[in-house]
Structures are given as C-alpha cells and as structure tokens.
N, C-alpha and C positions, 0 to 999 in steps of 0.2 A: 782258431781253434788243431786244424792242422799242424801247422805249420809248430805251433806249442809242445805237439805232443814229441813232433822229429825233435826238436831242441830237448827237448826231458830227454827221449830215451841217447841222447847222443849225449848231453850231462850224464846218465851214469854208465853210456861205453865208460866213456873218460875217470870217473870215480873208478870203476872196476880194474882200470886201464892200469893206473898212480895206486889205487892202496895195495891191491891185492897181484901178486910176481903170479901170472899163472904162462903156462906151458904155449907156449904158441899154439898149438893144437889145440889147445882150453880154451884158450882168445879166441883164436877161427870158431868154432863150435855159438859160444855166443852171441859173437857177431851173425853170427847164421841164427838160430835164436828171436834176438831182436827182429833181423831184417821180415823175417815170418810174422812176427805179431804181430812188428809197419803195417806187410804186407793185408793185412787181416783185417787192423783196426780202417787203414785208408776206404776197405774194398763196403764195411761195415758204412760207416761214414756214406759212402756214395751210395747206398741202398738207404740207408736214414734221409736224403738228402731228397732222394727219386719220388721216398714214397712220403713227403712233403710237400711236393713235386705234385704231386697228383691230387691229395686230398684239398691245395687250393686248389688248383684247375676243375675236380667235382664240384668246390664251394660254389666258385664263377660261375659253371653251368648250370649248375641248380639256382641261383636266383636269379639266373635270367628267363629259368624258363622260366620261375617265379612273375617275374614281372613280363613276360609275352603272355600267361596266363590273365593274368590284372586284366591287359592293354587288347587281347583279344577280343572281340565279338561279341563277348557275352557282359551282363549285366550280374553285381555281385547286391541278389534280391535279399526281402526274405519270404520270399515265395518257395513252392517246386516248381515251381510252373517254366523258371527258364530265362532266355532269350525268344521276343516271340519273333512270328516271320508277319511278312505283310503278305496278308488277303491282298489287301484293291484299298485302295484311296476312294474314295467319290463328294463330291459334292463343291460346290463355285466359287472360285479364287476369291480369296480370304475366308469362305467356315470351311475347309475340309475338315472331310469325317475319315477315318480310316480304320481300317474291322484290321485290328491283332488276331494272330494265331497263335497260342500258345501249346504246349505238354498236353496231351492227351484230352488234346481236341476242346482246347480251351479256349472260347471266343468273347474280345470286346470289342465292344466299337468307341472309339477314342475320339477325341478334336482338344487341338491346342486347351496348354495348361492342363485337362484333366490326368489323376493321379492313379495309376494303376500296378497292385503288384510290389509297390517299392517305388516304384521310377516316372520322371513325371513330362508327358507329350513336346519337350518343349516345341517341334517345328512340325509340321507337315506338308510337305509336296509334294506336288504327284509322282512324283520317283523317285521320294524316301521320308519315312519320318522319323523323327532326331527323337530321343528318349536319355533322360540327365534322371543316371542314380541317387536319389537322395541322400542318398550317405553317407559316400562316396565324389562326390560332385563331377562323375564321368559323363561323358558323353558318348551317344552310339550311334554312329549311324544305322540303319537298316536298311536297304533297297527290296524290292521286289525282286523272292525266289532268296538271302539271305535267310536260311533257317538253321535257329538255333538245335542243339545237337542234345540229339533227344534217347533220354536211356531204355524208352521201354515199343520203340516201331526197330526190327533187325537195320543191320546196314549193311547185308548178302542178302542175297536174295533175289529171286524176280522179280519184276512190275506189273503185278495185271492189266492186261489189255482189255480194251472196252470193247465190243468194235459193233456197227449197230444189225439192229439181226436180218441173213439174209447171209452179213460176208463168210468166205470160206476162211477155215480155221483150217492151222498144220497140220 
C-alpha cells in the first residue's frame, strides 16, 4: 500500500514536470509539498498499523482471560451458590461421604453419583472431591481448603480470634 502511494506520487511529479513548464522554484516548491504530504501519509499509516496491533492484542488477551475463567476451579452452575468448599470427608473406603459448603453457608452432604446444584459428584476420596458440571462436562477437583470466591463475605479485614476463657487478650 505504501509503495503504491509512492508510485502514484512519483507519477504525479513526472506528469507535472513533463506537461507544464514551471520555473525551477515552482518545481522545488511542488516537490516539497508532495514530500510533506508523503511524510504525513506514512505517519498516519504507522498510527493505523499500531492501532490495529493493539486491537488484536486486546482481543487475544480478552479471549485468554475468558478461557482462563472457564478453566478455573469454578463451575458454571444453574445456582447462585457457586463452587463449594469441602468441609470434610467421612466413612469407610468405598462408601465415603463429603460435606460441601456453598456460599451463604449452605451445606450439602453428598456421596458419589449424587447431583447437587447442577453438578454430579463423580468421585470422593480422602484428599479430594471431583465434581462434573452437567452442562459443560468439565471436571473440577476440590481439595480441602479450596474455597469458592464469595460475593457476600469481605476479602479484607481481620479474622476473629476465639480464645478459651481465662486467656489474656491484647
């Protein structure tokens, strides 16, 4: 595109020089104007190329962010309760049950094969619970202490400490 513009400008220059007899000063002036215009067009082209590159990189980053969000340890469930926390696992091997805690302090006792809030309990072991999102067929491994992101609990502030009676406080 850039070379086509330059060829066009050069052909205009040749036409002007060959068809009209200008004084040397007029030709120099006309060449100066064409050079200035060429420089402006090249600068505009570079700006457009950079804007296009920024737009492409923004789209790539947005797509990566969406993919990361989908693949993170959260399920796309029908409920507002989100991804649960594993409170505990109990039982004998082969018949384990887990207590899952969701947002809003909602608790659900589950065993393998149960369906809860749009997720199938695929596997329960002593160190993890595997849920499968029924719609998207994605597996999410929950380990003890992997808590969902909650909207209703603050992320900053102090954690209350419970001390036995008779213990000194600060």
